[in-house]
C-alpha positions in Angstrom: -8.9 21.3 69.6 -10.7 20.8 72.9 -10.7 23.3 75.7 -11.1 23.1 79.5 -11.5 25.5 82.4 -8.2 26.0 84.2 -8.8 25.3 87.9 -11.2 27.8 89.3 -10.0 30.7 87.1 -12.9 30.5 84.7 -10.3 30.8 82.0 -10.6 28.4 79.0 -7.4 26.9 77.8 -6.5 24.3 75.2 -6.2 20.8 76.7 -2.6 20.8 75.6 -0.2 23.7 76.5 2.8 24.4 74.3 6.0 24.5 76.4 8.6 27.0 75.2 11.7 25.8 77.0 13.3 24.9 73.7 13.1 28.4 72.2 16.1 30.6 72.1 19.7 30.3 73.3 21.9 32.0 70.8 21.5 35.6 72.0 21.8 34.6 75.6 24.9 32.5 75.1 23.0 29.4 76.4 22.7 27.4 73.2 21.9 23.7 73.6 21.7 21.1 70.9 17.9 20.9 71.4 17.0 24.6 71.3 16.0 26.6 68.2 16.2 30.2 67.1 13.5 32.6 66.1 12.5 31.2 62.7 12.0 27.7 63.9 10.3 28.8 67.2 7.9 31.1 65.3 7.0 28.2 62.9 6.1 26.0 65.9 4.1 28.8 67.6 2.2 29.6 64.4 1.3 26.0 63.8 0.2 25.6 67.4 -2.3 28.5 66.9 -3.5 27.0 63.7 -4.2 23.8 65.6 -6.2 25.6 68.2 -3.7 25.8 71.0 -4.2 29.0 73.0 -2.0 28.2 76.1 1.7 28.9 76.1 4.2 28.3 79.0 7.6 29.8 79.3 9.9 31.2 82.1 12.3 34.0 82.6 15.1 31.5 83.1 14.6 29.7 79.7 17.5 30.8 77.6 17.8 33.7 80.1 14.8 35.6 78.7 15.2 34.8 75.0 12.3 32.3 75.2 10.0 34.9 76.5 11.2 37.4 73.8 10.6 34.9 70.9 7.2 33.9 72.2 6.2 37.6 72.6 7.4 38.4 69.1 5.4 35.5 67.6 2.2 36.3 69.5 2.4 40.0 68.6 1.1 39.0 65.1 -2.2 37.7 66.7 -5.0 39.0 68.8 -3.4 39.0 72.3 -6.8 38.6 74.0 -7.2 35.2 72.4 -3.9 33.8 73.9 -3.2 32.6 77.4 0.4 33.2 78.4 2.2 31.8 81.4 5.7 32.5 82.7 7.7 31.9 85.8 10.1 33.4 88.4 12.6 31.9 90.8 15.8 30.9 88.9 18.7 33.3 89.2 18.9 35.4 86.0 22.3 37.1 86.5 25.2 35.5 88.3 26.5 38.8 89.7 23.1 39.8 91.1 21.8 37.6 94.0 18.5 39.4 93.9 17.8 38.3 90.3 16.6 34.9 91.7 14.4 33.6 94.5 11.0 34.8 95.6 11.6 38.0 97.5 9.4 41.1 96.8 12.4 42.8 95.1 13.0 39.8 92.9 9.4 39.3 91.9 8.8 43.0 91.1 11.9 43.5 89.0 11.8 40.1 87.3 8.1 40.5 86.5 8.7 43.9 84.8 11.5 42.4 82.8 9.4 39.4 81.7 6.6 41.7 80.6 9.0 43.8 78.6 10.4 40.7 76.8 6.9 39.4 76.2 5.7 42.8 74.9 2.7 42.6 77.2 1.2 44.8 79.9 -0.3 41.8 81.7 0.6 38.1 81.9 -2.2 35.7 82.3 -0.5 33.2 84.7 2.6 34.1 86.7 4.1 31.1 88.5 6.8 30.5 91.1 9.2 28.1 89.4 10.1 26.4 92.7 9.7 26.9 96.4 12.0 29.4 98.1 12.8 28.4 101.7 14.8 31.6 102.3 11.7 33.8 101.8 8.6 33.6 104.1 5.6 32.5 102.0 3.7 35.6 103.3 6.2 37.9 101.6 6.0 36.0 98.3 2.2 35.9 98.3 2.0 39.6 99.3 4.2 40.5 96.3 2.2 38.3 93.9 -1.1 39.7 95.3 0.1 43.2 94.6 1.0 42.3 91.1 -2.5 41.0 90.5 -4.0 44.2 92.0 -1.8 46.4 89.8 -3.1 44.6 86.7 0.3 43.1 85.8 -0.8 39.5 86.5 -4.3 37.9 86.1 -3.7 34.6 88.0 -0.8 33.1 90.0 0.5 29.5 90.0 3.0 27.3 91.7 5.3 24.5 90.5 7.0 21.5 92.0 7.1 21.5 95.8 6.0 19.3 98.7 2.3 19.0 99.3 2.6 20.4 102.8 4.3 23.5 101.4 1.5 24.0 98.9 -1.2 23.5 101.5 0.5 26.0 103.8 0.6 28.5 100.9 -3.1 28.1 100.2 -4.0 28.4 103.9 -1.8 31.5 104.2 -3.6 33.2 101.3 -7.0 32.4 102.8 -5.9 33.6 106.3 -4.5 36.9 104.9 -7.0 37.6 102.2 -4.3 37.3 99.5 -4.5 35.9 95.9 -4.5 32.1 95.9 -2.4 29.9 93.7 -4.8 28.8 90.9 -2.5 26.2 89.3 0.1 23.6 90.1 2.8 22.8 87.5 4.3 19.5 88.7 6.3 16.6 87.5 3.9 13.9 86.5 3.8 11.2 83.8 3.3 7.5 83.4 6.8 6.6 84.8 6.7 9.2 87.6 3.4 9.1 89.6 4.5 10.1 93.1 2.3 13.2 92.8 -0.8 11.0 93.1 -0.1 10.4 96.8 -0.6 13.9 98.2 -0.3 16.7 95.7 -3.0 15.7 93.2 -5.6 14.9 95.9 -4.9 18.3 97.4 -5.3 20.1 94.1 -8.6 18.2 93.5 -9.8 19.3 96.9 -8.8 22.9 96.4 -9.9 23.1 92.7 -6.4 23.9 91.6 -5.6 23.3 87.9 -2.9 20.8 87.2 -0.5 21.4 84.3 2.2 18.7 84.4 5.7 19.3 83.0 7.7 16.5 81.4 4.5 14.7 80.3 6.6 12.2 78.2 9.4 11.9 80.8 11.9 13.9 78.7 11.2 11.8 75.6 11.4 8.4 77.4 7.8 7.6 76.7 8.0 8.8 73.1 10.2 5.9 71.8 11.3 2.4 72.9 13.7 2.5 75.8 16.3 0.7 73.7 16.6 3.9 71.6 17.7 5.9 74.7 21.1 6.7 73.2 19.3 8.8 70.6 17.1 10.5 73.1 17.4 14.3 73.8 18.9 14.9 77.2 19.4 11.1 77.5 21.8 11.3 80.4 19.3 13.2 82.6 16.5 11.0 81.4 18.3 7.8 82.2 19.2 9.1 85.7 15.5 9.9 86.4 13.7 7.1 84.7 16.2 4.3 84.1 14.7 1.3 86.1 13.2 -2.1 85.3 9.7 -0.8 86.2 10.1 2.2 83.8 11.3 -0.2 81.0 8.2 -2.4 81.5 5.9 0.6 81.3 7.7 1.8 78.2 7.3 -1.6 76.7 3.5 -1.5 77.4 3.2 1.9 75.9 4.9 0.7 72.8 2.7 -2.4 72.6 -0.4 -0.4 73.1 0.6 2.1 70.5 1.3 -0.6 67.9 -2.0 -2.3 68.6 -3.9 1.0 68.3 -1.9 2.3 65.3 -0.8 5.5 67.1 2.5 6.8 68.4 3.9 6.2 71.8 3.8 9.9 72.5 0.1 10.0 71.9 -0.5 7.2 74.4 1.6 9.0 77.1 -0.3 12.2 76.5 -3.7 10.5 76.3 -3.0 8.9 79.7 -2.4 12.4 81.3 -5.5 13.8 79.5 -7.5 11.0 81.1 -6.5 12.3 84.5 -8.0 15.7 83.8 -4.7 17.5 83.6 -3.5 20.0 80.9 0.0 18.6 80.0 2.7 21.1 79.0 4.1 19.6 75.8 7.4 21.2 74.8 8.7 20.7 71.3 10.7 22.4 68.6 9.3 20.2 65.8 6.1 21.0 64.0 5.4 17.3 63.1 5.8 16.3 66.7 3.4 19.0 67.7 0.8 17.8 65.2 1.3 14.2 66.5 0.7 15.4 70.1 -2.5 17.2 69.3 -3.9 13.9 67.8 -3.7 12.4 71.3 -7.0 14.2 72.0 -8.7 11.7 69.7 -7.4 8.7 71.7 -9.8 7.6 74.4 -8.4 5.2 77.0 -10.7 2.8 78.7 -10.4 2.0 82.4 -8.8 -1.3 81.5 -6.3 0.4 79.2 -5.3 2.8 82.0 -4.9 -0.1 84.4 -2.7 -2.0 82.0 -0.4 0.9 81.5 -0.1 1.7 85.2 0.2 -1.8 86.6 4.0 -2.1 86.7 4.5 1.2 88.6 6.1 1.0 92.1 7.0 3.8 94.5 10.2 5.7 93.7 12.3 8.6 95.0 10.6 12.0 94.7 12.0 13.9 91.7 11.5 17.4 90.4 11.6 19.6 93.5 15.1 20.7 92.9 
């Protein structure tokens, strides 16, 4: 495993983060055909640690808390100080309680306490806003997050998909008011969706913000030939987001390159993101897929390789802020 410093936190994380969205569901009543229960989730987490992964990303909304609970249970068997745990707030947790979602002070304080209870931790390393909340002034959100850091419940704060001007305003507000800054940006970024390169990524580079992309393989689209999309997990959503001639051409090139190099398509897609200096969040419920993903660290792409993979891309509608 290789490690890198996450933004300007000084915190060292594995260059691949294990995404935990696929863990849980049965207890919460939100079972999907691609989620797994505790035995399978624990197996994946245990193998991740064996492979050197020390960075885990979840959210309160994932299986309505069960993902956090399963991750916390699994990590309790290890030295907590050696793991970096990230979770998120924003999605509404209880239909009957409007204050169980959003980014108000009330929501952040109560949902953070609930997340810590489920994780079995006194402090979470990275607490992220899952999306932007237009109903709450950014000053109020940042004030609540700053207090959480000062109380020792959170070490660093992060943000997720939003417009670059919103993120720039948040960083400026933190500086102006002397509040904790967002240290990371978790955004939608992969070989078939590169709109973040226009504004968000240059902003993150300028502000020394760590970039931890979600959906690094485009929901599985980059992990297998596009002709196999009928077999793809969440294929309807994937097709809606990525189904286009340019995406098919990029998919073909990833496949050709993988065949030529004797590696998997997933490794090529992850290696491309690693070449950009990001820490991709790789979500899986399969140990063999995890092992395959980690091997992407051994694949070095030349400038000409990157140019070949990127060449068919054309501007597209912004996706992921919803």
